C-alpha positions as a Python dict, from the first residue, in 0.01 Angstrom:
ca = {
    (1, 'M'): (0, 0, 0),
    (2, 'L'): (-71, -296, -252),
    (3, 'N'): (-367, -310, -506),
    (4, 'R'): (-603, -601, -498),
    (5, 'D'): (-420, -750, -843),
    (6, 'L'): (-101, -739, -655),
    (7, 'L'): (-212, -925, -320),
    (8, 'R'): (-45, -1270, -257),
    (9, 'Y'): (-219, -1485, 1),
    (10, 'R'): (-348, -1829, 56),
    (11, 'L'): (-625, -1945, 270),
    (12, 'D'): (-651, -2204, 497),
    (13, 'G'): (-994, -2282, 578),
    (14, 'D'): (-1115, -1938, 634),
    (15, 'L'): (-811, -1812, 766),
    (16, 'V'): (-596, -1586, 540),
    (17, 'K'): (-213, -1664, 512),
    (18, 'P'): (-67, -1356, 350),
    (19, 'S'): (258, -1448, 154),
    (20, 'F'): (513, -1239, 321),
    (21, 'L'): (857, -1177, 162),
    (22, 'K'): (1179, -1334, 314),
    (23, 'A'): (1523, -1180, 251),
    (24, 'T'): (1628, -1472, -11),
    (25, 'P'): (1932, -1422, -237),
    (26, 'A'): (1657, -1399, -539),
    (27, 'I'): (1444, -1151, -355),
    (28, 'R'): (1715, -923, -265),
    (29, 'D'): (1853, -942, -629),
    (30, 'L'): (1543, -848, -749),
    (31, 'T'): (1484, -536, -527),
    (32, 'E'): (1828, -415, -554),
    (33, 'A'): (1805, -402, -920),
    (34, 'L'): (1461, -213, -917),
    (35, 'L'): (1602, 15, -687),
    (36, 'A'): (1913, 60, -856),
    (37, 'H'): (1690, 122, -1187),
    (38, 'W'): (1478, 361, -1068),
    (39, 'Q'): (1743, 551, -856),
    (40, 'G'): (1949, 587, -1136),
    (41, 'G'): (1657, 693, -1383),
    (42, 'V'): (1591, 1078, -1245),
    (43, 'G'): (1564, 1293, -1527),
    (44, 'G'): (1396, 1004, -1749),
    (45, 'R'): (1019, 1003, -1876),
    (46, 'L'): (789, 755, -1663),
    (47, 'G'): (687, 572, -1952),
    (48, 'E'): (1048, 469, -2094),
    (49, 'L'): (1167, 372, -1745),
    (50, 'E'): (859, 177, -1706),
    (51, 'D'): (924, -22, -2017),
    (52, 'A'): (1307, -78, -1940),
    (53, 'A'): (1234, -204, -1594),
    (54, 'M'): (1006, -517, -1799),
    (55, 'P'): (1309, -718, -1798),
    (56, 'I'): (1407, -678, -1438),
    (57, 'L'): (1047, -758, -1344),
    (58, 'H'): (1058, -1078, -1561),
    (59, 'R'): (1365, -1185, -1332),
    (60, 'S'): (1100, -1302, -1052),
    (61, 'R'): (932, -1640, -1053),
    (62, 'A'): (618, -1454, -961),
    (63, 'L'): (558, -1123, -1186),
    (64, 'V'): (314, -1007, -899),
    (65, 'V'): (608, -966, -642),
    (66, 'G'): (815, -754, -906),
    (67, 'R'): (548, -551, -952),
    (68, 'G'): (451, -484, -611),
    (69, 'L'): (798, -421, -531),
    (70, 'Q'): (791, -149, -781),
    (71, 'K'): (446, 2, -718),
    (72, 'L'): (607, 84, -370),
    (73, 'I'): (910, 248, -518),
    (74, 'L'): (691, 431, -782),
    (75, 'D'): (450, 564, -483),
    (76, 'A'): (728, 700, -312),
    (77, 'C'): (900, 851, -594),
    (78, 'T'): (811, 1256, -680),
    (79, 'F'): (762, 1367, -1050),
    (80, 'A'): (827, 1688, -1197),
    (81, 'E'): (499, 1868, -1258),
    (82, 'P'): (441, 1846, -1680),
    (83, 'P'): (361, 2159, -1827),
    (84, 'S'): (-5, 2176, -1974),
    (85, 'A'): (-22, 2113, -2326),
    (86, 'A'): (-368, 2161, -2370),
    (87, 'T'): (-385, 2507, -2547),
    (88, 'L'): (-88, 2364, -2794),
    (89, 'R'): (-331, 2050, -2859),
    (90, 'E'): (-620, 2263, -2940),
    (91, 'E'): (-381, 2515, -3191),
    (92, 'A'): (-235, 2203, -3353),
    (93, 'F'): (-575, 2031, -3433),
    (94, 'A'): (-684, 2374, -3565),
    (95, 'V'): (-402, 2407, -3819),
    (96, 'S'): (-387, 2062, -3914),
    (97, 'A'): (-749, 2092, -4012),
    (98, 'A'): (-685, 2399, -4218),
    (99, 'L'): (-413, 2223, -4387),
    (100, 'L'): (-607, 1901, -4460),
    (101, 'A'): (-813, 2125, -4693),
    (102, 'A'): (-490, 2126, -4927),
    (103, 'P'): (-452, 1771, -5067),
    (104, 'G'): (-165, 1566, -5178),
    (105, 'R'): (39, 1601, -4865),
    (106, 'T'): (208, 1291, -4725),
    (107, 'S'): (150, 1213, -4361),
    (108, 'D'): (548, 1348, -4294),
    (109, 'D'): (501, 1662, -4493),
    (110, 'H'): (169, 1724, -4297),
    (111, 'R'): (328, 1705, -3983),
    (112, 'S'): (638, 1932, -4080),
    (113, 'A'): (416, 2186, -4178),
    (114, 'V'): (181, 2150, -3885),
    (115, 'A'): (495, 2212, -3691),
    (116, 'E'): (637, 2491, -3902),
    (117, 'R'): (286, 2678, -3860),
    (118, 'L'): (340, 2625, -3468),
    (119, 'G'): (725, 2747, -3446),
    (120, 'L'): (824, 2394, -3377),
    (121, 'H'): (1102, 2157, -3524),
    (122, 'G'): (901, 1867, -3641),
    (123, 'D'): (1033, 1583, -3411),
    (124, 'D'): (942, 1782, -3127),
    (125, 'V'): (584, 1779, -3222),
    (126, 'R'): (469, 1463, -3080),
    (127, 'D'): (673, 1495, -2751),
    (128, 'R'): (516, 1866, -2712),
    (129, 'L'): (156, 1774, -2771),
    (130, 'Y'): (142, 1474, -2542),
    (131, 'A'): (395, 1627, -2246),
    (132, 'D'): (132, 1618, -1977),
    (133, 'H'): (25, 1243, -2060),
    (134, 'P'): (137, 1026, -1742),
    (135, 'D'): (400, 832, -1933),
    (136, 'Q'): (566, 1147, -2013),
    (137, 'A'): (610, 1282, -1648),
    (138, 'V'): (998, 1309, -1548),
    (139, 'L'): (1119, 1163, -1275),
    (140, 'A'): (1255, 1384, -999),
    (141, 'V'): (1312, 1212, -653),
    (142, 'V'): (1342, 853, -577),
    (143, 'P'): (1374, 734, -235),
    (144, 'A'): (1706, 627, -106),
    (145, 'W'): (1613, 269, 2),
    (146, 'T'): (1817, -21, 20),
    (147, 'A'): (1701, -392, -53),
    (148, 'T'): (1637, -407, 359),
    (149, 'Q'): (1434, -119, 411),
    (150, 'L'): (1185, -226, 83),
    (151, 'I'): (1143, -587, 183),
    (152, 'P'): (954, -476, 520),
    (153, 'R'): (763, -236, 342),
    (154, 'Y'): (638, -456, 120),
    (155, 'N'): (493, -718, 362),
    (156, 'L'): (327, -401, 539),
    (157, 'A'): (167, -292, 231),
    (158, 'L'): (53, -636, 140),
    (159, 'T'): (-110, -681, 491),
    (160, 'Q'): (-264, -279, 457),
    (161, 'G'): (-388, -418, 104),
    (162, 'L'): (-592, -719, 283),
    (163, 'L'): (-708, -466, 558),
    (164, 'L'): (-915, -265, 246),
    (165, 'F'): (-1165, -561, 312),
    (166, 'A'): (-1181, -561, 675),
    (167, 'R'): (-1526, -531, 846),
    (168, 'S'): (-1407, -554, 1176),
    (169, 'L'): (-1090, -544, 1403),
    (170, 'T'): (-1002, -697, 1729),
    (171, 'V'): (-668, -576, 1903),
    (172, 'T'): (-505, -658, 2206),
    (173, 'I'): (-199, -486, 2358),
    (174, 'T'): (-22, -591, 2631),
    (175, 'D'): (249, -301, 2567),
    (176, 'A'): (304, -169, 2916),
    (177, 'D'): (430, 171, 2761),
    (178, 'T'): (143, 419, 2878),
    (179, 'G'): (240, 684, 2667),
    (180, 'L'): (273, 482, 2366),
    (181, 'R'): (-122, 330, 2429),
    (182, 'R'): (-236, 713, 2447),
    (183, 'R'): (-64, 805, 2167),
    (184, 'L'): (-206, 502, 1956),
    (185, 'L'): (-546, 553, 2079),
    (186, 'K'): (-526, 906, 1976),
    (187, 'A'): (-402, 783, 1606),
    (188, 'L'): (-712, 576, 1604),
    (189, 'R'): (-937, 851, 1641),
    (190, 'F'): (-774, 1089, 1401),
    (191, 'R'): (-822, 792, 1158),
    (192, 'R'): (-1193, 812, 1229),
    (193, 'L'): (-1177, 469, 1382),
    (194, 'L'): (-1380, 454, 1688),
    (195, 'A'): (-1320, 162, 1898),
    (196, 'E'): (-1485, -8, 2227),
    (197, 'I'): (-1181, 18, 2457),
    (198, 'R'): (-1148, -198, 2778),
    (199, 'G'): (-880, -291, 3005),
    (200, 'D'): (-870, -585, 3231),
    (201, 'D'): (-699, -754, 3526),
    (202, 'R'): (-385, -793, 3324),
    (203, 'Q'): (-325, -460, 3197),
    (204, 'A'): (-405, -558, 2835),
    (205, 'L'): (-599, -312, 2637),
    (206, 'T'): (-853, -459, 2390),
    (207, 'L'): (-1006, -234, 2134),
    (208, 'E'): (-1299, -372, 1946),
    (209, 'I'): (-1296, -161, 1624),
    (210, 'S'): (-1644, -237, 1474),
    (211, 'G'): (-1691, -179, 1060),
    (212, 'P'): (-1964, 57, 925),
    (213, 'G'): (-2233, -200, 964),
    (214, 'S'): (-2550, -100, 739),
    (215, 'V'): (-2353, 185, 565),
    (216, 'L'): (-2250, -20, 274),
    (217, 'D'): (-2102, 274, 33),
    (218, 'Q'): (-1852, 322, 321),
    (219, 'H'): (-1681, -19, 351),
    (220, 'S'): (-1404, 102, 126),
    (221, 'R'): (-1320, 382, 301),
    (222, 'Y'): (-1334, 229, 639),
    (223, 'G'): (-1078, -52, 538),
    (224, 'M'): (-853, 243, 407),
    (225, 'H'): (-858, 405, 748),
    (226, 'L'): (-779, 54, 944),
    (227, 'A'): (-507, 29, 660),
    (228, 'L'): (-364, 376, 764),
    (229, 'F'): (-359, 262, 1127),
    (230, 'L'): (-167, -37, 1102),
    (231, 'P'): (172, 128, 1093),
    (232, 'A'): (86, 268, 1429),
    (233, 'L'): (-19, -18, 1547),
    (234, 'A'): (279, -213, 1466),
    (235, 'C'): (507, 45, 1668),
    (236, 'C'): (363, -136, 1995),
    (237, 'R'): (584, -413, 2113),
    (238, 'S'): (339, -663, 2235),
    (239, 'W'): (44, -691, 2046),
    (240, 'T'): (-229, -928, 1872),
    (241, 'A'): (-487, -845, 1592),
    (242, 'E'): (-798, -1045, 1453),
    (243, 'I'): (-961, -888, 1143),
    (244, 'A'): (-1288, -1006, 975),
    (245, 'L'): (-1229, -961, 590),
    (246, 'A'): (-1494, -973, 323),
    (247, 'L'): (-1257, -1099, 55),
    (248, 'P'): (-1383, -1033, -337),
    (249, 'R'): (-1340, -1380, -392),
    (250, 'G'): (-1390, -1638, -124),
    (251, 'G'): (-1638, -1454, 149),
    (252, 'P'): (-1613, -1448, 486),
    (253, 'A'): (-1258, -1476, 604),
    (254, 'R'): (-1012, -1406, 890),
    (255, 'L'): (-643, -1254, 913),
    (256, 'M'): (-450, -1293, 1224),
    (257, 'L'): (-163, -1048, 1291),
    (258, 'S'): (73, -979, 1559),
    (259, 'N'): (420, -833, 1692),
    (260, 'E'): (561, -1170, 1584),
    (261, 'D'): (487, -1079, 1211),
    (262, 'S'): (749, -819, 1246),
    (263, 'L'): (544, -559, 1042),
    (264, 'L'): (726, -209, 974),
    (265, 'G'): (598, 53, 1235),
    (266, 'D'): (592, 425, 1175),
    (267, 'N'): (616, 667, 1448),
    (268, 'A'): (524, 924, 1218),
    (269, 'F'): (171, 781, 1256),
    (270, 'L'): (190, 825, 1610),
    (271, 'G'): (212, 1176, 1597),
    (272, 'Y'): (-66, 1219, 1307),
    (273, 'V'): (-274, 1504, 1349),
    (274, 'P'): (-543, 1585, 1044),
    (275, 'E'): (-488, 1906, 897),
    (276, 'E'): (-874, 1968, 936),
    (277, 'I'): (-842, 1912, 1310),
    (278, 'Q'): (-540, 2129, 1350),
    (279, 'A'): (-700, 2438, 1103),
    (280, 'V'): (-1034, 2427, 1337),
    (281, 'Q'): (-809, 2452, 1634),
    (282, 'N'): (-587, 2732, 1511),
    (283, 'T'): (-911, 2924, 1405),
    (284, 'L'): (-1066, 2864, 1762),
    (285, 'T'): (-725, 2955, 1890),
    (286, 'E'): (-750, 3309, 1715),
    (287, 'K'): (-1127, 3351, 1808),
    (288, 'Y'): (-1078, 3247, 2173),
    (289, 'P'): (-755, 3364, 2280),
    (290, 'T'): (-802, 3280, 2669),
    (291, 'W'): (-891, 2889, 2581),
    (292, 'I'): (-667, 2660, 2668),
    (293, 'W'): (-607, 2370, 2438),
    (294, 'Q'): (-464, 2034, 2552),
    (295, 'D'): (-378, 1716, 2470),
    (296, 'P'): (-682, 1529, 2509),
    (297, 'Q'): (-720, 1252, 2813),
    (298, 'L'): (-871, 931, 2775),
    (299, 'L'): (-1186, 905, 2969),
    (300, 'P'): (-1254, 583, 3162),
    (301, 'H'): (-1623, 467, 3181),
    (302, 'P'): (-1775, 256, 3531),
    (303, 'D'): (-1807, -68, 3298),
    (304, 'G'): (-1455, -78, 3170),
    (305, 'E'): (-1487, 126, 2816),
    (306, 'V'): (-1250, 404, 2793),
    (307, 'V'): (-1306, 696, 2570),
    (308, 'V'): (-1091, 870, 2346),
    (309, 'P'): (-1172, 1245, 2321),
    (310, 'D'): (-1054, 1433, 1971),
    (311, 'L'): (-1062, 1755, 2145),
    (312, 'Q'): (-972, 1930, 2489),
    (313, 'V'): (-965, 2253, 2611),
    (314, 'V'): (-963, 2467, 2926),
    (315, 'V'): (-1225, 2740, 2955),
    (316, 'A'): (-1284, 2950, 3266),
    (317, 'G'): (-1119, 2664, 3449),
    (318, 'K'): (-1355, 2401, 3306),
    (319, 'T'): (-1204, 2120, 3112),
    (320, 'I'): (-1421, 2032, 2788),
    (321, 'A'): (-1387, 1746, 2601),
    (322, 'V'): (-1532, 1693, 2267),
    (323, 'E'): (-1593, 1330, 2062),
    (324, 'L'): (-1654, 1309, 1675),
    (325, 'F'): (-1864, 1051, 1552),
    (326, 'H'): (-1828, 974, 1169),
    (327, 'R'): (-2075, 823, 951),
    (328, 'W'): (-1978, 479, 1021),
    (329, 'H'): (-2026, 521, 1391),
    (330, 'G'): (-2401, 464, 1440),
    (331, 'Y'): (-2418, 209, 1707),
    (332, 'A'): (-2119, 367, 1892),
    (333, 'V'): (-2317, 726, 1902),
    (334, 'H'): (-2635, 598, 2068),
    (335, 'R'): (-2450, 417, 2343),
    (336, 'R'): (-2258, 738, 2425),
    (337, 'L'): (-2537, 891, 2454),
    (338, 'D'): (-2712, 700, 2661),
    (339, 'Q'): (-2404, 703, 2903),
    (340, 'L'): (-2421, 1069, 2910),
    (341, 'A'): (-2797, 1082, 2967),
    (342, 'A'): (-2686, 855, 3275),
    (343, 'G'): (-2477, 1117, 3427),
    (344, 'W'): (-2149, 1029, 3306),
    (345, 'A'): (-1896, 1297, 3158),
    (346, 'S'): (-2068, 1636, 3210),
    (347, 'H'): (-1780, 1755, 3058),
    (348, 'L'): (-1805, 1568, 2722),
    (349, 'A'): (-1957, 1713, 2424),
    (350, 'I'): (-2018, 1527, 2087),
    (351, 'G'): (-2034, 1605, 1739),
    (352, 'V'): (-2211, 1372, 1492),
    (353, 'D'): (-2167, 1376, 1102),
    (354, 'R'): (-2513, 1453, 920),
    (355, 'T'): (-2534, 1175, 699),
    (356, 'L'): (-2538, 942, 1030),
    (357, 'M'): (-2815, 1210, 1152),
    (358, 'K'): (-3012, 1182, 804),
    (359, 'A'): (-3004, 766, 842),
    (360, 'D'): (-3115, 754, 1208),
    (361, 'T'): (-3351, 1080, 1334),
    (362, 'R'): (-3316, 936, 1679),
    (363, 'I'): (-3022, 1109, 1729),
    (364, 'A'): (-3132, 1503, 1663),
    (365, 'A'): (-3397, 1447, 1884),
    (366, 'H'): (-3197, 1297, 2203),
    (367, 'P'): (-3222, 1520, 2482),
    (368, 'L'): (-2823, 1511, 2535),
    (369, 'F'): (-2762, 1581, 2192),
    (370, 'L'): (-2975, 1882, 2208),
    (371, 'A'): (-2774, 2019, 2512),
    (372, 'R'): (-2436, 1921, 2419),
    (373, 'G'): (-2420, 1823, 2068),
    (374, 'F'): (-2370, 1961, 1709),
    (375, 'A'): (-2361, 1843, 1356),
    (376, 'F'): (-2099, 1848, 1118),
    (377, 'S'): (-2057, 1767, 731),
    (378, 'E'): (-1701, 1571, 683),
    (379, 'I'): (-1523, 1841, 849),
    (380, 'P'): (-1651, 1984, 1158),
    (381, 'A'): (-1651, 2382, 1154),
    (382, 'A'): (-1470, 2594, 1412),
    (383, 'R'): (-1810, 2786, 1463),
    (384, 'A'): (-2011, 2459, 1582),
    (385, 'I'): (-1729, 2329, 1771),
    (386, 'G'): (-1695, 2679, 1974),
    (387, 'D'): (-2089, 2669, 2006),
    (388, 'V'): (-2091, 2342, 2157),
    (389, 'I'): (-1809, 2419, 2406),
    (390, 'T'): (-1977, 2737, 2494),
    (391, 'R'): (-2298, 2551, 2591),
    (392, 'T'): (-2123, 2282, 2752),
    (393, 'V'): (-1947, 2501, 2984),
    (394, 'S'): (-2257, 2705, 3075),
    (395, 'G'): (-2429, 2367, 3148),
}
């Protein structure tokens, strides 16, 4: 996605209007030239390639456009792992200090003497000493994109960059594909975004994704998770979104998006499962071979809310679901505990991040948390999940 200094947008009152790229002849020429430069630069050093790209970047009437396109290309590139030069630098500095005791040498003579002591050619010393610096990285793989593929990626990255300043998001999905909806909601949970999900008579699905509230230090991480969720949302055929932003300059603002913006969707994000969740499930599968893991099913609440568990397993014929609440889910965890206390979803267990529990001591004392809850730090432990599932089955 694009950094703050690469974002292009204008304000119409409090409404943010992203400056999406259009495939004009000038933009296509710029994009094709940048792609050709980097695709032809395999084997070259990053610093030298960046310097050589400057004339291409300056072809654009807005330098920030070229820099944004180049950033997306570089983010998708692979660079060869540089050799460590730390030991060589230590040896070179020690040799250099010893040789400085003999005065009368020119800088060239001194450099040659150091190289000789190190067993290197004089011209190789500087390159070898700083071979592990970022600008010395060697380009290995470049994406085989065309201009037609890169321009939509730019527009998506621009929108994702704006979402880093998001405080809340309201999404309405009218796409009738129930399978897509289920995968989308699963992707929402796996991005650690908790939404209040409701349906209506028109079979529209509304997602109220609230922000981190008073947990101010979590704003940027929340925005990052929202930005990473956007490619999954863009896979829907019919959707709208209203995002409340807190821009670094200009204060509160709104961003309106929809399927009509033709943002680039990526189905890979719909099938994304965090490594930590997969690792926990693998560990539990080994420890409890008779447990049958399933794709979590949506849990409708009588008031119209739809709950999306993170895990679901069948134990001794009973289906148990587990829902995780991360550090910015304070309001939601109290709502869920109250729903459970009212007798709803007796098969649902919950996990709560310890940071959230320290900020609100009422959670640990809640009877339903004591019965069917557990605490975790960032990543839930397999042992804790196994224990709460066993307790929920017995209860």
